[in-house]
N, C-alpha and C positions, 0 to 999 in steps of 0.2 A: 099316721106317717112315720113317727118314731118307732112305732112297734114292729114295722115291717120294713127296714131299711134296705134289705136286698131288692124287694119287690119294687121298691120305688125307684131304686138305681137302675133296674132292669127297664122300668117303664120309661124313665128318662133317656135310657140308651137307645130304646125302640123309637121314642119320639126323635131324638137326634138322627137315628138311621133314615126314618121317613122323612125328616126335614132335608136331609142330604140327597135323598132319593129324588125328592120334588125339586130341588135346586139342579140336579143333574139333568132331569127331564125338561126343566124349562131352558137350561143351557143348551141342550141338543135341539129343542124346538127353535130356539132362538138362532142358533147356528145354521140350522137347515133353512129357516126362513131368510135369513142374511144371505146364504149360498143361491137360493132360489132368486132372490131380487138382484144379486151382484152379477151372476154368470151373464145374464143378457146385457148387462151394462158394460161387462168387459168386452162382450163381442162389439157392442157399440162403439166402445172406446178404441178397439182395434180398428174398426171400420173407419172411425173419425181419423185416427193417426194415418191411414192409408190415404184417405182422401187429402189430408193436410200434406202429404209428401207429393200426391199428384199435383196439387195446385201450386207447391212450392216449385216443381219441376216446371209447370206451365208458367210460372213468373220467370224463371230463367230463360225458357224459350222466347217469352215475349220480349224480354230485355235484349236478348241476342238480336231479334227482329228490329227492335227500335235502334240498337246499336248500329246495324247494318244500314238501316235508312238514314240514320245520323252521318255515318261515314259516307254515304253516296251523296248526301246533301252536301256535306263539307267539301267532297272532292268537287261536285259541280259549282259551288262558289269559287273554289281555288281556280277552276278552269275558266270561268266567267271573267274573274279578276285578271287572269293572264291574258285573255283575249282583249280585254279593256285596255290594259297597259300596252299591248302590242299596237292596238288601234291608235292610242295617244302617241306612242312613240313614232308611228308612221306620219301622224298628222304634224308633230313636231319636226320630223326630219324634212318634210315637204315644205314647211314654213321655213326653215332654215336654208332649204335650197332656193326657195321663192326670194329670202332676204338676200342672200348671195348674189343672185342673178340682178336684183334690182341694184345691190351696191356697184356690180360691176358695169350696168348700164350707165349708172349715176357717173362712176369713174371715167367711162369712155366719153360722156356729154363733156365732162369738165376737161377732158384731154383735148377736145374739138374747140373749146372756147380759146380765142386768141388771148 
């Protein structure tokens, strides 16, 4: 080994080159395998993103429908409440008229008493 240092150096250099070439081939093979696996996943990921966007849009549409029904329900409840108020006001008005009539009759009877 000491008798032929230049040859030894050359052998080590070739070994290093071979190791580097092996590392490079391994890197390329790994890179290609990674691309082979991730390309379909990227497509699936994009498809999933589109599906999510469609679902989010559907949620917005359904929420609008719910809000519309809720608004109609509230309007209907208001309408019924206003009808009930009018009905009770009418009953109250009739009672007041009846009370007034009775009071007038009572007053007439009192006037007729000697």
